[in-house]
C-alpha positions as CSV (number, residue, x, y, z in Angstrom):
1,M,38.0,26.9,-53.2
2,T,40.3,24.7,-51.1
3,S,43.3,23.0,-52.7
4,T,44.0,19.3,-52.2
5,P,47.2,18.7,-50.2
6,D,50.0,16.6,-51.6
7,D,49.5,14.0,-48.9
8,A,45.7,13.7,-49.3
9,E,45.6,10.0,-50.1
10,A,48.0,9.2,-47.2
11,R,45.7,11.0,-44.8
12,R,42.6,9.2,-46.2
13,A,44.5,5.9,-45.9
14,V,44.9,6.1,-42.1
15,K,43.2,3.0,-40.6
16,P,40.2,3.6,-38.3
17,V,40.2,2.8,-34.6
18,I,37.1,1.5,-32.9
19,C,36.0,4.2,-30.3
20,Y,34.6,1.9,-27.7
21,P,36.1,-1.6,-27.7
22,V,33.4,-3.7,-26.1
23,E,35.4,-6.7,-24.9
24,T,34.8,-5.6,-21.3
25,L,31.2,-4.7,-21.8
26,P,28.9,-6.7,-19.5
27,Q,27.3,-9.4,-21.6
28,P,23.7,-10.8,-21.3
29,D,23.3,-14.4,-20.4
30,M,21.7,-15.4,-23.7
31,A,21.6,-19.1,-22.8
32,L,19.5,-18.2,-19.7
33,L,17.2,-16.0,-21.8
34,T,16.9,-18.6,-24.5
35,G,15.8,-21.1,-22.0
36,A,13.4,-18.8,-20.3
37,R,11.6,-17.8,-23.5
38,Q,10.8,-21.4,-24.3
39,D,7.9,-21.4,-21.9
40,L,6.3,-18.0,-21.6
41,R,2.9,-17.0,-20.3
42,K,1.2,-14.0,-22.0
43,T,0.1,-11.3,-19.6
44,G,-1.1,-8.5,-21.8
45,E,-1.1,-6.9,-25.2
46,V,-1.6,-3.6,-26.9
47,L,-2.5,-3.1,-30.6
48,V,-0.9,0.1,-31.9
49,Q,-3.1,1.6,-34.6
50,P,-1.7,2.9,-37.9
51,R,-0.3,6.5,-37.7
52,D,-0.8,6.4,-34.0
53,A,1.0,5.3,-30.9
54,A,0.3,3.5,-27.6
55,T,2.0,3.0,-24.3
56,F,2.7,-0.3,-22.5
57,T,4.4,-1.5,-19.3
58,V,6.7,-4.4,-18.8
59,P,7.9,-5.6,-15.4
60,A,11.6,-6.4,-14.9
61,G,12.3,-10.0,-15.9
62,H,9.5,-10.2,-18.4
63,F,9.7,-10.3,-22.2
64,F,7.9,-8.1,-24.7
65,R,7.4,-8.7,-28.4
66,I,6.6,-6.3,-31.3
67,T,5.0,-8.1,-34.2
68,S,3.9,-7.1,-37.7
69,V,0.3,-8.4,-37.9
70,E,-1.3,-7.3,-41.1
71,G,1.3,-5.7,-43.5
72,S,4.8,-4.4,-43.8
73,Q,5.1,-1.7,-41.1
74,V,7.9,0.0,-39.1
75,G,7.6,1.3,-35.6
76,D,9.4,3.9,-33.5
77,L,10.1,2.8,-29.9
78,N,10.7,4.8,-26.8
79,L,11.6,3.3,-23.4
80,W,11.7,4.8,-19.9
81,N,12.5,3.4,-16.5
82,A,9.0,3.0,-15.2
83,N,10.0,4.2,-11.8
84,D,12.0,7.3,-13.0
85,L,11.1,8.8,-16.3
86,N,14.4,10.8,-16.3
87,E,16.1,7.5,-17.1
88,R,15.3,6.8,-20.7
89,F,16.7,5.0,-23.8
90,Y,20.0,6.6,-25.0
91,S,20.1,5.8,-28.8
92,G,23.4,7.6,-29.3
93,K,25.3,5.6,-26.7
94,T,23.6,2.4,-27.9
95,R,24.9,3.2,-31.4
96,A,28.4,3.9,-30.2
97,L,28.5,0.6,-28.3
98,H,26.8,-1.7,-30.8
99,G,26.7,0.0,-34.2
100,T,24.1,1.6,-36.3
101,H,21.6,-1.3,-36.1
102,I,21.0,-3.8,-33.3
103,T,19.8,-7.4,-33.2
104,T,19.7,-10.5,-30.9
105,G,22.1,-10.3,-28.0
106,E,22.5,-6.5,-28.1
107,R,21.0,-4.0,-25.7
108,M,19.2,-0.8,-25.4
109,W,21.2,1.4,-23.0
110,S,19.8,4.1,-20.7
111,S,20.7,7.7,-20.3
112,F,23.2,9.2,-17.9
113,P,23.7,8.8,-15.0
114,G,22.1,5.3,-14.9
115,M,23.7,4.2,-18.2
116,R,22.8,0.5,-17.9
117,P,20.9,-2.0,-20.0
118,M,17.2,-1.3,-20.2
119,A,16.3,-4.2,-22.6
120,T,18.1,-7.0,-24.3
121,I,17.0,-8.2,-27.7
122,S,16.2,-11.9,-27.1
123,H,15.0,-12.8,-30.6
124,D,14.8,-11.2,-34.0
125,T,13.1,-12.9,-36.9
126,L,14.8,-10.4,-39.3
127,G,18.3,-11.4,-38.0
128,W,19.0,-13.0,-41.3
129,Y,19.0,-9.6,-43.2
130,G,22.4,-8.5,-42.2
131,I,23.8,-5.6,-44.2
132,D,22.7,-5.3,-47.8
133,A,24.6,-4.1,-50.9
134,Y,23.5,-0.5,-50.3
135,G,24.7,-0.5,-46.7
136,G,21.2,-0.9,-45.3
137,S,20.1,-2.9,-42.3
138,V,17.2,-3.2,-40.0
139,H,16.3,-1.9,-36.4
140,D,18.4,1.3,-36.5
141,V,19.5,3.7,-33.8
142,I,20.6,6.4,-36.3
143,G,17.2,7.9,-37.2
144,T,15.8,10.3,-34.6
145,R,12.1,9.7,-35.5
146,C,9.9,11.6,-38.0
147,D,8.7,14.8,-36.5
148,P,6.4,17.8,-37.4
149,Y,9.2,20.3,-37.0
150,T,11.4,18.9,-39.8
151,H,8.2,18.2,-41.8
152,N,7.3,21.9,-41.5
153,L,10.8,23.0,-42.4
154,L,11.0,20.9,-45.6
155,K,7.4,20.8,-46.7
156,G,5.5,23.4,-44.7
157,G,2.2,22.7,-43.1
158,H,1.3,21.1,-39.8
159,Y,1.3,17.3,-40.0
160,H,0.2,15.8,-36.7
161,H,0.8,12.1,-37.2
162,C,4.6,12.0,-37.3
163,C,6.0,9.6,-34.8
164,H,7.2,12.4,-32.5
165,S,3.6,13.7,-32.3
166,N,2.2,10.2,-32.0
167,L,4.5,9.4,-29.1
168,T,3.7,12.8,-27.5
169,R,0.0,12.2,-27.6
170,A,0.4,8.7,-26.2
171,M,2.5,9.9,-23.3
172,A,0.2,12.8,-22.6
173,A,-2.8,10.3,-22.4
174,H,-0.8,7.9,-20.2
175,L,0.3,10.5,-17.7
176,G,-2.9,12.6,-17.9
177,V,-1.0,15.8,-18.7
178,P,-1.1,18.3,-21.6
179,V,0.9,17.5,-24.7
180,R,3.3,20.3,-24.2
181,E,4.2,18.8,-20.8
182,A,4.6,15.3,-22.2
183,E,6.6,16.3,-25.3
184,P,10.0,16.8,-23.5
185,L,9.8,13.1,-22.4
186,V,9.9,11.9,-26.0
187,H,13.4,11.0,-27.2
188,D,15.3,9.4,-30.0
189,V,14.1,6.0,-30.9
190,L,14.8,2.5,-31.9
191,N,13.4,2.3,-35.4
192,V,11.9,-1.2,-35.2
193,F,11.8,-3.1,-38.6
194,M,13.0,0.1,-40.5
195,C,15.7,-0.6,-43.2
196,T,18.1,2.3,-43.3
197,G,21.7,3.3,-43.8
198,F,23.9,6.1,-45.2
199,T,24.6,6.7,-48.9
200,R,28.2,6.0,-49.9
201,D,28.5,9.2,-52.0
202,T,26.9,11.9,-49.9
203,G,26.6,10.3,-46.5
204,Q,22.9,11.0,-46.3
205,Y,20.5,8.9,-44.2
206,F,18.4,6.7,-46.4
207,M,15.4,4.4,-46.0
208,K,14.2,1.6,-48.2
209,A,11.3,-0.9,-48.1
210,S,11.4,-2.8,-44.9
211,P,11.8,-6.6,-45.3
212,V,9.3,-7.1,-42.4
213,R,6.3,-9.3,-43.2
214,P,3.3,-10.4,-41.1
215,R,4.3,-12.6,-38.2
216,D,7.9,-11.2,-38.1
217,Y,8.7,-9.9,-34.6
218,L,11.4,-8.3,-32.5
219,E,11.5,-9.6,-28.9
220,F,13.1,-8.0,-25.9
221,F,13.9,-9.0,-22.3
222,A,13.1,-6.2,-19.8
223,E,16.2,-5.6,-17.6
224,M,14.2,-3.1,-15.4
225,D,10.6,-2.1,-15.0
226,L,9.8,-0.4,-18.3
227,L,7.3,2.1,-19.6
228,G,7.3,1.9,-23.4
229,A,5.7,3.8,-26.2
230,L,5.5,2.6,-29.8
231,S,4.4,4.5,-32.9
232,A,3.2,2.8,-36.0
233,C,5.0,5.2,-38.4
234,P,3.0,7.1,-41.0
235,G,5.6,6.0,-43.6
236,G,4.3,2.4,-43.5
237,D,7.2,0.3,-44.7
238,C,9.1,3.5,-45.5
239,S,9.6,2.5,-49.2
240,A,8.6,5.9,-50.5
241,E,7.4,8.5,-48.0
242,H,8.4,9.1,-44.5
243,S,5.5,11.1,-43.1
244,S,2.2,11.3,-45.0
245,D,-1.3,10.0,-45.3
246,A,-0.4,8.4,-48.7
247,A,1.6,5.4,-47.5
248,A,-0.1,2.1,-46.7
249,C,0.1,1.7,-43.0
250,Y,-0.8,-1.2,-40.7
251,P,-1.1,-1.9,-36.9
252,L,1.7,-3.3,-34.8
253,L,1.1,-5.7,-31.9
254,V,2.9,-5.4,-28.6
255,E,2.7,-8.4,-26.3
256,V,4.1,-8.9,-22.8
257,F,5.1,-12.4,-21.5
258,A,6.1,-13.7,-18.1
259,P,8.6,-16.5,-17.7
260,Q,7.9,-19.5,-15.6
261,D,8.9,-19.3,-11.9
262,G,12.6,-20.1,-11.5
263,A,13.4,-19.8,-15.2
264,L,15.7,-16.8,-14.5
265,K,17.5,-18.2,-11.6
266,G,20.6,-16.2,-10.9
267,W,19.5,-13.1,-12.9
268,T,19.3,-9.7,-11.2
269,P,18.4,-6.3,-12.6
270,P,21.5,-4.3,-13.6
271,P,22.6,-1.7,-11.1
272,A,23.1,2.0,-12.0
273,N,26.4,2.9,-13.5
274,G,29.3,2.8,-11.0
275,Y,30.7,6.2,-11.9
276,D,30.9,8.4,-8.7
277,R,29.5,11.5,-10.4
278,S,32.1,13.8,-8.9
279,H,33.3,15.0,-12.3
280,G,36.7,15.9,-10.8
281,A,35.2,18.7,-8.7
């Protein structure tokens, strides 16, 4: 058993320092995006079935929207550079830059060595939620995705409709490859509409009933050509169970929109990160 040092309270009282001050972080032109999204032309849609996943593509300079259409439902989102699947959403760095949950004006950042914006959140109908009394908020980048490996570890059995498996099947179908070849492409997600946080006493990841309702949506601006995959989580609104066939689950709608010609005058896709990759060698 460890003893408490005499200066324990003084050590705990040390003020925190933000790891990554973002004052110099490149900012999206939200006025430009707000103007462009006022007159959009729908170019496609995909309805993601409950306890399943689907892929979709979004050209650079287009918008895409994830909408709750029938009932309270959360989704797990993966994004890749459509022209290079090695460049994918980096949830950990997005979390380090923006915090545990993201909303309008914040971005989904890509993996090394690209490390650039993939998508900017252009509108969030749940932006009003903020942080509740439990420390919960929506659209998190802290949960990794429900998966059959953790399910097997904690409960046993072989549950095949966890978001990880859903995304794996969707990518395998999209690429025309076996699931074991597609699985390494699946990565940590943006938990769309999911309400989560960390308990104050034990620091454990928690979920609670999502505040999402039919017609709520999260909208993004594609900063590069994107391949996306979205899973309609088997937890439904995640009010009780995370991965099961017991929760009420509903579809999610993904829509893609094109702005009018000239609406994005002056915008250019972000270049890859400027680091020279020499690593001091």
